[in-house]
N, C-alpha and C positions, 0 to 999 in steps of 0.2 A: 771421410763422409761414407756411410752405408750405401751399397748399392744393393737396390733391391730387385728380388726376381720376381715380383706380382706387381702389376700395374696397379691394380687396385689398393693395394697397401701402398704402394709410391705416394698415388694421388692422395689418400686418405691422410698419411705423413704431410705431406703438403699443404693441404686445407687445414687440418688441424692445428698445425705449426705458423702456418700463414710463411711458408718458405720455399724451398724447391726440394725436389728429389730427382734420382735416377733410377731408372729400371733396366735392366738387361734382360730380354725376354727371347725365350725359346719357343718351341712348340708345345710344351706341357703348360704353357699359360695359355688357357683359351681366351680367344677375342671374344670382346663384349659385345652385346646387342647393340643396336643405335643408342648413344648415350650423349648426354651434354656434362659438364662439370664445371665448378668453379675455379678452376685454374687453365692456365695456357698450357698447351702441349705441343711438344716438338717430337715427330716421330721420323725415325731414321731408319731405314730400310737395309738391313745388312744381306738377307736373303730371305725367300719363303713369301713374301706377298705378294698378291697377283691386282686387288683392285681395291680402291679405297670410294667409299660415297661420304662426300663433306656437304652438308646442306644438300643442294641439288646439283651438285658435280661429280661426275665421275672421273677418277684418275687411275690409269694403270701404274702399276709400281715395278720397279726393277732394282737391284741392289744401287746405293746410292742415292736414291731419291729422299728427300727431306721433305716433311709436310709441316705447316704452321696453323695451328689450329687455336681458336681464341674460345672464350668461356660462353659464347652465345651461341657456338656453330656446333650443332648434331653432326656426329660422324660416326662411320660404322665400316670395319673391314668387310667388305661384301664378299670377297673370295680370298681364300689363302691355300696354299700348297698343303697337301696330306703329310709332307716331309717336313723338312726342318724349315722353320718361320722365325728367322732371328731378328730381332730388333732392338733398338734403344729407345726409349722414351723418357724425356726431360719434362718433368712437370714443375710448373712456375707460377707462384701466387702473384696475381696482378700488381696487386700493391707493392710488394716485395721488390719486383723488378722495375717499378716505376722510382722506387726509393734509390736504385742503382743508376738510373737515368740522370742525365743535366739538361740545362736549359738547351743546348746545342744537339745534344745527342738521346733521342728517345729510343731505349731499347726495346720497348714493345711495337714499334713499328712495323715488324714482320707479322705481328697478330692481328693489327687493328686496320691496317691500310689495306682498304677491300674496295677500290675504285674498278670500274668496268673494266675487264680485260685482265684484272691481276688475279693470278693463281696462288693456291694454296701450296703448291709443289714448286721445288726446285730440283735440279740435280746436279750433285756434287762429283767432279772428276775424280781421278785418284789423289792428286795432291789435295784437294779440299777435303775429302773424306780422311785423309791421314790426319790433317790438321783438326778436324772435327773430333774424332776418337781420340786423339792425344789431348784435348782438352777435356773431354770426359774423363780420361784416365786422371787427368791432373786433378779433376774434382772429387772422383771416388778415392785416390789415394791420399787425400788428404786426410791426416789423423794428428792426434797428439797434441802438443802445444801448437796455437794460433790456428787449429784445423779450421775453425769458422771463417777466419779472415782470409786462409789460402784459398777454402772453397770458394767463398766470395769473389775473390780476385779473379780465380779461374772461370767463374760463371759469368763475370763481368766481360774477361777476355773473349769467351766464347759466343756471347750476345752481340758484342762488337763484329766481331768476325762474321757472324751468319746474317746480320742484318746488312752491313757493308755489302754482302754479295745480294741478299735480297733487295737493296737499292738500286744496286747497278743493273738487275734484271727489270725493276719497275720502270727504268729509263732507257730499256734498249728495245722498247716497243715489242714485249713479250706478250703472247697473246695466249690464252687458255687452249690447252691441247688435250680436251678430255679423252678418255677411252671410248673406244669404238664400242656402241652399245645399240641396242635395238633402237631405230627410229621411233617407234611408238611409245617407249619408256621415257626416252627424252622428252617428246611433246609432254607426255603425262604431267613429270617432273616440273616441267616448266609451267604447266596449267595451274597444277596444285600451288606451287609458289605464288604464282600472280593473284590467285584467289583464294589465298590461306584463311582470309577472314571471313568467308563465305561458307555455305554448307557444301562438304564435298563428301557427300554419303557414296557409298560404291554405286548405287543405282544413277545418279546424277553423273558419275564419272562414264559409267557405261553408256548412259545416253549421248553425252557429250561426243566420245570419241567413236561411237557407233560400234562397240566391242561387247560381247557378252561379258558378264561379270565374273564368270570361271575363268574364260580365256584373260581378261584384265588382270586378275589377280595371278595368273600363271606366269604371265610373261613378266610382270613387276617383279614376283617374288625370285624368279629363274636369274633375273637380270641384278637385281640389288641386293638379294640376299636376305631382305624383310618384307614385311606385309604392307600394304598401303595404308591400314589403319595406324600401325606403329610409326610408319615414316611421319604421316600427317601430324600424329599426336608429338611425336619429337620435335618436328619444326616450329609447332604451335607454342610449346613450353620453350623452346629457343627464343622466340619472338618476344613471349610473356616475361623471360628473365631481362631481356632487353629494355621492355616498357618500364618494369619496375624500376630498374636502374636510373632511367630517365626521369623517375618521380610520378609515372602515371599510379593512380589507385589500384586496389587490386581488382576492383569490379570492371573499370576501364580496360585492363589489360585482359582480362577474361574476356571481355567483348571485341577487342582489337583484332586478338589473335585467334578468333574463330570458333571458341568453345561456346558452345550454346546452352550449356547446362553448367551451372556454377558449383555445384557439388562435385559434378565428374574433373572441373578444372582443378579443385582443392585437391582431390584425390591424386589425379594424374601427375600435378605439380608437384606435391609432396613425395610421391612416388619417387619420381626421376630426379629430383633436387636433393633430396634428404630433409629438406624443411618446408614449413608451408609457405605460400606466397605472401603473407604477411611479414614473418619473420625476414624472408629473403630480402623484401622492401626495405626493412629496419635496417639491415646490415650492409645493404649495396646502395642504397641511395644517396 
C-alpha cells in the first residue's frame, strides 16, 4: 500500500475511496490550521511535536504519544519544534472501520468513547511503539497479489492492538492530564464550550473575564496558536456536523451550534468540510 508523504493527500485518498491511508510526515509537511475532517485520525508522535489542542483540551506531546481523533473533533498542532517534526498519521473512513468490527469487538471505540475523564491521548512504551511501527510497516509493505487483503488484515490487527490498550486505560481510572497552560486560557476555553450556542463576541468575552480585548486575543493566540474567532468557528462546525448526523435539519443545526447568521453558517461549513450542510446531512444521516 502506498505510504503518503502529505497528510492532506492521505486524508483525501481515505475520504474519496472510503478506505484508509497512512502518511509518514516530516518537518516539510506544514501542520494544518485548526480543522475537522470526515475520517478518523490516529496521530503517532516520533519526534518534534510539542502541543496539541483537541476541542477544548491541551496535550503536551512527547515521542511515543498517540492520539485518537474522531470526525467531529476539531484539532490543531498549536506548537511544534522548528527542527525535525516526524509523525505517522493513519486516516480511516468510519464506515470502513465499522465493516471490520464484529458484534463483540468495536474497533472504533478509541475514537468514539468520550466519557468524562477519558483522554484522546495514550503513551506507548518502547515495546508498544515497536509493535505499532511493525504493524504500520506491515500495512505499507503490502503490495502485489492480495495487497488489499494483506493490508486489511494488518489494519485489523493494529486496531485490535490499540483498542485493547485504550480499553485497559479506560478501566484503570486514567484521568485527563492536559498541558500546563495559562489558567486564564483554560477558563476561556471552558466558558466558550459551555456557551457555544450563545453569542460569543470578543466584546462579550472581554466583559465576562474583565480583560481587554487586545490582551484576551494575545494570550489566547500565544497559548493555542490560533485566534478566538477561528477556534469558535471550528467548534461550532464540529457540533453542526454531529447534529446533522443525528438527523437535525440544517436550520436547527445552524441555530443550536451558535451561528446567528445562516449565510455565514453555509459559507463557513462548506469551506471547512468541503460540501454544503445539506449535502453533508444527505451523505451522513
